[in-house]
N, C-alpha and C positions, 0 to 999 in steps of 0.2 A: 531503665531505657536509655541509653550512653547517648551522649549525642550523637555520635557517628551513625548510630544505627536509627534516630530520627532523621539522621540528613537522606538515609539510605530511603527510609520510606517517604518522604517528599518528592525523592527525584521520582520513585516509581509512580506515586498519584499526580503528580504533573504531566509526567509521558503518558500516562494512563489514558487523562484527562484532554491530552492532546490526540490522541491515536482515535479515543474517538470521536473527537471534531471535526480531524480532517479527514477520516471516516464516512462520517456523515455528510460531507460538504462533500467528498468525491461521489455518493451517491444521490447527491442534490445534481450536483453537476452529471452526472448518469441520467436521473429524471429530466431535464431542463434540453440535454443534447438530443434525449429520444423524440423530445415534441418539438423540436426545431424544424421550420420547413426551411429548402434548402434548397440551392437552384446547379443539380447536375447538367452544367452544358446544356443551358436554354430546358429540360424539365426537371420542372416544383416536384419535389413532394418531403415528406418526414424525411427524418433521419433516419428512425426506426422500420419505415418502408426500405430505405436506402439499406440499411444493414438488414434485413431479413430477404433480401430480392436475390434470389439464386440466379438471375440471369447478369446480376453485376459481381456480388458479392460470395463468391465460394465457399462452402460449410464449413470449409475449414473458420476462415472468417470470423463466421458466425459463431462457431465453438470459441475463438479464442475471446471474441469480445466478452460472452458470458463467462467465460474465466474469468476473464479480467475483473467482470462486477460480484462474481465469487472470492478472488482474493481480498478484493474491499472490506468485505463481508466477513473474513477470517479476520482482520487486520482491527477491526472496528470488536469483535470478538477480545481478541489478545488486550486491547485496551481495559477491558473489562479486568481480563486475567492477572493484567498489572497491576491496576487498585488494590483486587484480590491478593498477591501477594504482600504487598504492604500494609495488610493487615496485623493489628497488634494481637491476634491470636493466634500467631504464630509464637511458639517462644524458643526455639532453635535458631539461633543466628546462623550455623551453618547450611540449614536446611533453607532459610531466607537466602540465604549467598548464591546456596546451588539453584535455586529457583528464578533467582535473576541471571544465572550464566545460563538458563535451560531456556529463558524467554530472550536473550540476548540472542543465541544459536538460532533459535526458531524465527525471531525475527529478520536475522540476516538470509536463512533460506528462502521464507517465502518473500522475502523484499528480491531478493533476485527471480524467483519464480515470477511472481508479477512483472517483471523487468523485461523478460524471456518472454508474456503473456504480450503484454507491450511493442517490443520491438517484432515478434512475430506478426503481430497484428499490422505495424506497420510499413511490414513489408510484402504482405498478401495482394495478389496480382485483383485487379478489380478492372471489370470488363465497363468500358464505358463510351458508348458509341461504337465499339469495335475495335477501340484499343485499349491493349492493356498495360493501367497505370499502378503504379504501387496507392496503399489507404494514405498513406503519409504525402505522397505527394500529389491527391485531393483531396486534403486535409489544409495542406499551409497552400498548394502552389496555384488549385482553381478559385474560382468567383463565387465559393461555397455556398455561401450564405453570411451570416453576422459574423462580425471579427472575434466574437468570444467562442466559436466552435476552436480555435485558434489555442485562445487565452487556458480553454480547460483541456486540452491536450498537452500543453506543454505542464499545465495544472496536475495532472498525472506524474512526469516523469518530475516535476519538482518535491512528490509527496514521496514517491518513491527514492530519493537522495536523502531524505529526511530520513525515514525507515533505514535504510541502509547506515545510516551514521550512530541511530538510536541504536540498532541493534549492535552495532562496536562499541557505543559508550556502555551498554547492559553485561555485554560481556565481559569488558574491562572490570566495571564496578564488582561483577560478582567473584570474578574469578580473585580480585585486588583485592574482595572482604573475604573472599575464602583463604586466601593463602595467609592474610593478615591472622583470621584467626584459630588457625592451624598453627602458626607459631606461637600464637602466645597459648595454646593449651597446653605444651606440656610443661611451662612456668605455673599454670594453675592447679597441677597434676600435684 
C-alpha cells in the first residue's frame, strides 16, 4: 500500500467517524428538543406536543420534521459506508476511488435534500392564537423556551454546511485519485 492510498484511507475513516458523531449529536438534539417544555404565547406544552398538534402545525410540517430525522439517520449510515470504503480488503484502487467519488455525490445530493427539508420546515405556517407565523419565526423571534432550542436549530444548519463541504471534498478526492490512476495505468502496461 502506497503512502497516497494510506492518506485516502485515513481521510475516509476520519470523515466517517465525524459523520457518525455529528449524526449521533443531531439525534440526541432531536430527543432533547422533543422533550423540552416550551411557552407558546402563554400556552405551556412539550415541543413534541407542539409539533404533533394538527391545529397548530399542518401535516406537511410534521412530515418534514420526520423526513429531517430520517435524513439524519441516512448520514449516520453514510458514516459507516465511508469507513467500510476505507477497508484494506479492497484490492483495486480504481474501485476504491470510484467508491469515494460516488460517496461524494451521494453526500452532496442528500445534503441538498436535507437542506431543503430544513428550509421548507422553517417556512411552514404555524397557527398560533389565530395568527399564521412561520416555524422559524416561532423558534427565533418568540420567547419559546430555553435558548438551546435556537442553538439546536442553528446546529442543524451548520452540520448541513459541513456535509456539503465534505461531499465536495469526497468528490474531488475520488475524481483526482481516479484520474491519477488512469494516467498511471498506460505507463504500467
